[in-house]
Phi, psi and omega in degrees: 000136184201173184096203178285122177268134178244178183293320189299321178299323179297309188293337177272349187295123191284338183275333174294317186289325181297314178301310180303312178302310175311303173319305194285329174299317178307308183297325184293322182284344172267000176090016175278162177295169192288134187232025190270214189287332171299311180298313180297318174288331180296308183303315175309309180298307187295318172307310181290328173300318185297313182293316184296319186290339185258016175061032169285164186294151182301313179299321176300315183296324178289319166311305180298330174294318182291320179302313187298317181288324180271000199293333184253011174307325186294350178296346179290345177260003185120161187285311178294123178071025184287353175288294179298330170301317180291326180295322181293321175297311178306314183305311185292322184294310184282334171288329169293333182278354179086020184287152176303137182296330177298320182286320177299320176298326175292321178286324175301310178310309183300314188292320179301332186244023180276341182278138185293335181295321193227356193293150169238102178286090195256359178200169187299324180298313185293319186289322176293317180289319171308309181296323182292311184300314184285352176267001186270080178242116183197155182297329185292347177278342186283125180262341185286114183281350176265094182306326181295328180275000178317132160270181178306327179292309176308306187302317182289316173301320177296331188278337180282119182258352178193138174228134181208132175262112185266112175267107181257087181294328188292305182274355180064048185234129168246121188237129177266115181257124187228150166240124181247132171284096189287354176283344178257315185216139176283157175299327175307323182285340171297313176293330179299316184261345186246012179293324177294326177286338178279332182291309183291336172292315179291328169301321180290325172297319182296325179301318178276015178067030187230160165271162177242138183235156178227128180233140178224121175050047179077356179258126181285117179259333178225000000 
């Protein structure tokens, strides 16, 4: 396989599917929220949409989508450092598919830097991936069937009934809009576990020439 690689080809690649499934199986065993094909597809779609709405080139948006789909594949090697590990796995997969090395490099940078603890949003592809990834907070990602045993991460995700990343091109504002059921989790708990995500999201929005906003239950916090 060679030539211009798109997201559809990535999604059909049996090795990609096997590695994403194995990575998610590992995280499921550790009790983490869903990181499988739903999450990969969501992040790919939103990352692409961010760049298209801000008038970036279509090919750049497609590379962001590919990076979004592959960004968590490194969890197959363990949770810590899954960004750089995923970049190396993506390198081998994309090289085997015949992708141009310059495009592989851009995808590797994005995947390597999507973790909020150490990531650096240095370019539009990385910034779009980060914003897309951090916006996927939703009750459907919680796998623990026992509400009584929820930890704070399960509780906050389970409380989120709707999340939407609003791209306001005219005013240059990217706003994460969330609806939380406060009977399950208080708004303060969201900030308690997601503050680092908000900080890297703000940096990412600035790379795209935008401000970052946060609305929870219709109230503007950022």
